[in-house]
N, C-alpha and C positions, 0 to 999 in steps of 0.2 A: 420469848418474849420480848411484853410493849413498852415501850417509854411512853409516859404519858408528856399528856404539852407542857412547856409554860405556860404561864397563861401569855405571858406579852407574846411568845407563838399562836397560842390559840385568838388574840385578839387577829393577828396577820391575817391571817387562815378564813378570819370571819368573814373580813373587806379588803380580801383579794380582789374578789368578782368588779366590786364597786372602785377600787386600784387599779384595773388594769382597762377600766371602762371610761378611767377619765374620771371618775364620778365624784371623787373625794378630792377635800382642799388643798392646799399645798401643803401645810402643813402635817398633814398628814400622809401625804406620801413620801415626805423626806423620811416622816418616821417608821415607815414603811420600808426603805430603799438603806435607813442605817440601818436599820433589823438586818433585813438583808443579808449587808455587806456584813454582818458578823454573824447570822447564824447560817451552818450547814445543813442544817433541815430545811430552814425556809425558801431559804435562796433558788435550790434545785426546783422547788414546786414551783414560785412564781417564774423562771422564766420558761421551767415544760408551757405551763399555760403561754406566757407570753408568745412560743413558740406556734402549739397550738393557734392560736389564735391565728396568730401568720400564714399560719396554712390555709386556714378556714378559706379566711377575707380572701387569698390567692386562688383557690378552688373557687370560688364562687362569681371571681371576674372570667374565670374563662370558660369559652362560647363552649357553649354542647357539640359534640361532633353531630355532622350530619343526618345520619343514619339513625341517632339517637333522639336528635329533635325531629326526623318523619316518622318514627315509629310512635313517639307520642302524639302527633297531630292526627297522626292519621287513630291514635285509640280517644283521645279527644270527640273527634269527629264521630266514632261509633258510640262513640256513649252519648252524645248527644241526639244522634239520629234511635235513638234507642236500643241498638245491635249488642251485643257481646264484643266483650272485645278481644281480639286476637291474642291467645300465649304465643307467646315466643321461646320454644325451647331449645335455644342454644346456648 
């Protein structure tokens, strides 16, 4: 059985992306934070998205392994030369 969202939850969920991106005014952020402090439905969604964004940012900051970088350069070189890129079957 699926519960329907309250109007307040619907507004929160509609604005999560802007909130997490820091695009909302302070009063809107405070309202979302107050709602999440008392809403067992929205709080884990916001916390989970915040963690996911953090993990994605961390992953983007890690350097590529040398072997991956070398394969990417070789594939780009072959594409620029007009030759088919090699298939790595590993």
